C-alpha positions as CSV (number, residue, x, y, z in Angstrom):
1,M,-12.1,21.2,24.5
2,N,-10.3,20.3,21.3
3,K,-11.8,18.0,18.8
4,R,-10.5,14.4,18.9
5,I,-8.8,13.0,15.8
6,F,-8.2,9.5,15.0
7,S,-6.3,7.8,12.2
8,G,-4.2,4.6,11.4
9,M,-2.2,2.5,9.2
10,Q,-1.9,-1.3,8.5
11,P,1.4,-2.9,9.5
12,T,1.9,-4.6,6.2
13,G,4.4,-3.9,3.5
14,D,7.2,-1.2,3.8
15,L,6.0,2.4,4.5
16,H,7.0,4.8,1.8
17,I,7.1,8.6,1.0
18,G,3.4,8.4,0.0
19,N,2.4,7.2,3.5
20,Y,4.4,10.1,5.0
21,L,3.4,12.9,2.8
22,G,-0.2,11.9,2.5
23,A,-0.7,11.0,6.3
24,L,2.0,10.9,8.7
25,K,3.3,14.4,8.1
26,T,-0.2,15.8,8.4
27,W,-0.8,13.8,11.6
28,A,2.4,15.2,13.2
29,R,1.4,18.7,12.3
30,M,-2.1,18.5,13.4
31,Q,-1.6,16.6,16.8
32,Y,-1.0,19.6,19.2
33,D,-4.2,21.2,18.0
34,Y,-6.5,18.4,18.9
35,E,-6.9,15.4,21.1
36,P,-4.9,12.8,19.0
37,I,-5.3,9.1,18.7
38,F,-3.3,7.1,16.2
39,C,-3.7,3.3,15.7
40,I,-1.7,0.6,14.1
41,V,-4.7,-1.5,12.6
42,D,-3.5,-4.9,12.7
43,Q,-7.0,-6.4,12.6
44,H,-7.4,-4.9,9.1
45,A,-4.1,-6.5,8.0
46,I,-5.4,-10.0,8.4
47,T,-8.1,-9.6,5.8
48,V,-5.5,-11.3,3.7
49,Y,-2.9,-13.9,5.2
50,Q,-0.1,-12.4,7.2
51,D,2.9,-14.4,8.6
52,P,2.2,-14.2,12.3
53,A,5.8,-13.4,13.5
54,E,6.2,-10.8,10.7
55,L,2.9,-9.2,11.5
56,Q,4.1,-8.7,15.2
57,R,7.5,-7.2,14.0
58,K,5.9,-5.0,11.6
59,T,3.4,-3.8,14.1
60,E,6.3,-2.4,16.3
61,D,8.1,-1.1,13.2
62,V,5.1,1.0,12.2
63,A,4.8,2.3,15.7
64,A,8.5,3.4,15.6
65,L,8.0,5.1,12.2
66,Y,4.9,7.0,13.7
67,I,7.1,8.4,16.5
68,A,10.2,9.0,14.0
69,A,7.9,10.8,11.7
70,G,7.0,13.4,14.5
71,I,4.2,11.8,16.4
72,D,4.8,12.7,20.1
73,P,3.8,9.7,22.2
74,E,3.6,11.9,25.4
75,H,0.8,13.9,23.6
76,S,-0.7,11.4,21.2
77,A,-2.0,8.0,22.1
78,I,-0.3,5.5,19.9
79,F,-1.8,1.9,20.2
80,V,-2.5,-1.3,18.5
81,Q,-5.9,-2.0,17.4
82,S,-6.2,-5.6,18.6
83,T,-5.3,-4.8,22.0
84,V,-8.7,-2.9,22.6
85,P,-11.4,-5.6,21.9
86,A,-14.1,-2.9,21.6
87,H,-13.1,-2.4,18.1
88,V,-14.3,-5.7,17.0
89,E,-17.5,-5.5,19.2
90,L,-18.6,-2.2,17.7
91,A,-17.8,-3.5,14.2
92,W,-20.2,-6.3,14.6
93,V,-22.9,-3.7,15.6
94,F,-22.2,-1.7,12.7
95,T,-22.2,-4.9,10.3
96,C,-25.8,-5.5,11.5
97,I,-27.1,-1.9,10.5
98,T,-25.0,-1.4,7.4
99,P,-26.9,-2.5,4.1
100,F,-24.9,-5.1,2.1
101,G,-25.1,-2.8,-1.1
102,W,-23.1,0.0,0.9
103,L,-20.4,-2.4,1.5
104,N,-20.4,-4.0,-1.8
105,R,-20.1,-0.6,-3.8
106,M,-16.6,0.1,-2.0
107,T,-14.1,0.9,-4.7
108,Q,-11.3,-0.9,-2.7
109,F,-13.3,-4.0,-2.2
110,K,-14.1,-4.3,-5.9
111,A,-10.5,-3.8,-6.8
112,K,-9.1,-6.2,-4.2
113,S,-11.8,-8.8,-4.5
114,G,-11.1,-8.9,-8.4
115,Q,-7.5,-9.7,-7.9
116,Q,-8.2,-12.9,-5.7
117,E,-9.7,-16.3,-6.5
118,S,-11.3,-16.5,-2.9
119,V,-12.3,-13.5,-0.9
120,G,-12.8,-13.6,2.9
121,T,-15.8,-12.0,4.3
122,G,-13.5,-9.7,6.3
123,L,-12.5,-7.8,3.1
124,L,-16.3,-7.1,2.4
125,C,-16.8,-5.9,6.2
126,Y,-13.4,-4.0,6.3
127,P,-15.2,-0.6,6.2
128,A,-17.6,-1.5,9.1
129,L,-14.5,-2.2,11.3
130,M,-12.9,1.0,9.9
131,A,-16.0,2.9,11.0
132,A,-15.8,1.3,14.4
133,D,-12.1,2.3,14.8
134,I,-13.2,6.0,14.3
135,L,-16.6,6.2,16.1
136,L,-15.4,4.1,19.1
137,Y,-13.5,7.3,20.0
138,Q,-16.1,10.0,18.9
139,A,-13.4,11.4,16.6
140,G,-14.5,14.6,15.0
141,I,-11.8,14.8,12.4
142,V,-10.1,11.9,10.6
143,P,-6.9,13.0,8.7
144,V,-6.4,10.4,5.8
145,G,-5.0,10.1,2.3
146,E,-7.3,10.7,-0.7
147,D,-7.8,7.0,-1.3
148,Q,-9.6,6.6,2.0
149,A,-12.2,9.4,1.4
150,Q,-14.9,7.0,0.2
151,H,-14.4,4.9,3.4
152,L,-14.8,8.1,5.4
153,E,-18.0,8.9,3.8
154,L,-19.4,5.3,4.5
155,T,-18.3,6.1,8.3
156,R,-20.3,9.2,8.1
157,D,-23.3,7.3,6.6
158,I,-23.1,4.5,9.3
159,S,-22.9,7.1,12.1
160,Q,-25.9,8.9,10.9
161,R,-27.9,5.6,10.2
162,F,-27.2,4.4,13.9
163,N,-28.1,7.9,15.2
164,A,-31.4,7.7,13.3
165,L,-32.3,4.2,14.5
166,Y,-31.2,4.5,18.1
167,G,-31.0,8.0,19.0
168,E,-28.0,10.6,18.9
169,T,-24.9,8.5,19.8
170,F,-22.0,9.2,17.7
171,V,-20.2,12.3,16.4
172,V,-20.3,12.4,12.6
173,P,-16.7,12.9,11.7
174,E,-15.2,15.1,8.9
175,T,-12.4,14.1,6.5
176,R,-9.2,16.1,6.6
177,L,-7.0,15.8,3.6
178,P,-3.6,17.4,3.2
179,V,-3.5,20.2,0.6
180,V,-0.4,19.0,-1.1
181,G,0.9,15.5,-1.3
182,A,-2.5,13.8,-0.5
183,R,-2.0,11.4,-3.4
184,I,1.7,10.5,-4.3
185,M,2.0,8.3,-7.4
186,G,4.2,5.6,-8.3
187,L,7.6,6.6,-9.6
188,D,7.4,3.8,-12.4
189,E,3.6,4.1,-13.0
190,P,2.6,7.8,-12.3
191,A,-0.9,7.1,-13.3
192,E,-1.2,4.7,-10.3
193,K,-1.1,5.6,-6.5
194,M,2.2,4.7,-4.8
195,S,1.4,1.6,-3.0
196,K,3.1,-0.8,-0.4
197,S,1.8,-3.7,-2.3
198,A,2.9,-2.7,-5.9
199,P,5.3,-5.3,-7.2
200,G,7.8,-2.9,-9.3
201,A,11.3,-2.6,-7.8
202,N,11.4,1.0,-8.8
203,H,7.8,1.9,-7.7
204,A,8.3,3.6,-4.4
205,V,10.8,5.3,-2.0
206,G,10.7,3.5,1.3
207,L,11.1,5.5,4.5
208,L,13.9,3.5,5.4
209,D,15.6,3.3,2.0
210,P,19.4,4.6,2.1
211,P,20.5,7.9,0.3
212,N,22.0,6.0,-2.6
213,R,18.9,3.9,-3.3
214,I,16.7,7.0,-3.1
215,K,18.9,8.9,-5.7
216,K,18.7,5.8,-7.9
217,L,15.0,5.4,-7.6
218,I,14.4,9.2,-8.5
219,S,16.9,9.1,-11.4
220,R,14.9,6.2,-13.0
221,A,11.5,7.9,-12.3
222,V,9.2,8.2,-15.4
223,T,9.1,11.8,-16.7
224,D,8.2,12.8,-20.4
225,S,9.7,13.5,-23.7
226,K,10.4,17.1,-23.2
227,P,14.0,18.3,-22.4
228,G,13.1,19.9,-19.1
229,V,10.4,20.8,-16.7
230,D,7.4,22.5,-18.4
231,F,5.8,23.9,-15.2
232,E,2.5,24.9,-16.9
233,D,2.0,21.4,-18.7
234,P,4.2,18.8,-17.0
235,G,3.6,15.1,-17.9
236,A,2.3,12.9,-15.0
237,G,5.6,11.7,-13.9
238,V,7.1,15.3,-13.8
239,R,4.0,16.5,-12.0
240,N,4.4,13.7,-9.3
241,L,8.0,14.6,-8.8
242,L,7.0,18.3,-8.3
243,N,4.4,17.2,-5.8
244,I,6.8,15.2,-3.8
245,Y,9.3,18.0,-3.6
246,Q,6.6,20.6,-2.9
247,A,5.2,18.5,-0.1
248,F,8.5,17.9,1.5
249,A,9.6,21.5,1.2
250,D,6.4,23.3,2.0
251,V,6.8,25.9,-0.6
252,T,4.3,27.9,-2.7
253,N,3.4,27.2,-6.3
254,D,5.1,30.5,-7.3
255,E,8.3,29.4,-5.5
256,M,8.2,26.1,-7.3
257,K,7.8,27.7,-10.7
258,E,10.6,29.9,-10.1
259,K,12.9,27.2,-8.9
260,F,12.0,24.5,-11.6
261,D,10.6,26.0,-14.8
262,G,12.8,25.1,-17.6
263,M,15.2,22.9,-15.5
264,R,16.7,19.9,-17.1
265,Y,15.6,16.6,-16.0
266,G,18.9,15.6,-14.7
267,D,19.3,18.5,-12.4
268,F,15.6,18.3,-11.4
269,K,15.8,14.8,-10.3
270,K,18.9,15.5,-8.5
271,T,17.3,18.2,-6.5
272,V,14.3,16.2,-5.7
273,A,16.4,13.2,-4.4
274,E,18.4,15.7,-2.3
275,M,15.1,17.0,-0.6
276,I,13.9,13.6,0.1
277,V,17.1,12.3,1.5
278,S,17.6,15.5,3.7
279,H,14.1,14.8,5.4
280,L,14.4,11.0,5.6
281,E,17.8,11.0,7.2
282,P,16.8,12.2,10.7
283,M,13.6,10.1,10.6
284,Q,15.7,7.1,10.0
285,K,18.1,8.0,12.7
286,K,15.2,8.2,15.1
287,Y,13.9,4.9,14.0
288,E,17.1,3.1,14.7
289,E,17.3,4.5,18.1
290,L,13.7,3.4,18.8
291,T,14.0,-0.1,17.5
292,A,17.4,-0.8,19.3
293,D,15.4,-1.5,22.5
294,R,11.8,-2.9,21.5
295,D,10.7,-2.8,25.0
296,V,10.6,0.9,24.7
297,I,8.1,0.6,21.8
298,R,6.1,-2.0,23.6
299,G,5.8,0.3,26.6
300,I,4.5,3.3,24.5
301,L,2.0,1.0,22.8
302,K,0.8,-0.5,26.3
303,K,0.5,3.0,27.7
304,G,-1.4,4.2,24.4
305,A,-3.9,1.4,24.8
306,E,-4.4,2.2,28.6
307,R,-5.2,5.8,27.7
308,V,-7.8,5.1,24.9
309,T,-9.4,2.0,26.7
310,P,-11.8,4.2,29.0
311,I,-13.0,6.2,26.0
312,A,-13.8,2.9,24.2
313,H,-15.6,1.4,27.2
314,A,-17.7,4.6,27.7
315,T,-18.8,4.4,23.9
316,M,-19.7,0.8,24.2
317,D,-21.6,1.1,27.4
318,L,-23.6,3.7,25.5
319,V,-24.1,1.5,22.4
320,R,-25.2,-1.5,24.6
321,E,-27.9,0.8,26.3
322,R,-29.1,2.2,23.0
323,T,-29.4,-1.1,21.2
324,G,-30.7,-3.2,24.2
325,L,-27.7,-5.5,24.4
326,Y,-27.8,-7.2,27.7
327,R,-25.9,-5.3,30.5
328,G,-26.9,-7.2,33.5
């Protein structure tokens, strides 16, 4: 039997090429080699306030982008986190066995809590819910971007701690990072990871951006003071554009060097922009087809939840038995 894989994204902000190259593309490529489960994690989204109607719409939008990016709903289960209550039930169990210090040391918690005057407890407990998302389905592999590697390590720690306390119960998952494109940086700030929440207008290429905007964004991307691409010693911005092109094109380093070494920046940026546009246009067309009738998306999400619910119930039955929670 193939290993089960699990991953998910929040339905907040606008998905961008960093989300695609760092996650969605990898998911689509891996799905037929495993038993795949892909979630839209709306309960994670409400660790900060979300407009309710916007959250509903964005949840369906992200599901449509999953499919447009190559996730096959006939093969992969695509569902919304909050439609399977066992996620929260297992998260509470994990919160009870996870030392406060483990949660407090998470880099993302420190960064986000430092930006807010008042921090909800959910932000601190976020990694316990993430662990529940994964372990509820006994996922052996979790394909994520590099920024989630610390949370995945915590998930491994939590599974091992539960197994030590209550007996062998959970699969200890492994992280699977894409070889190229795992960490796409901001076009305006190439030292910072491309982010849905970044305020800069020239920061990211959205998956639904039209060709003229994509070309404008890439033309404005930060490079360096050299006249053209120095492949052996590129500045951070040039390296980021090289990574973006290579991740879309699936070419080797040698092919990249032959194509770009010494190329002037105007031609370089034009080539990168054309590569992005050529890959996003069919994705955007598929997205428009899917969102034209939202009942189709809702049906896919309902079917996905029905597929994964028996797995979730089986895990929770075992957890209740192991922990002594009353089963009647």
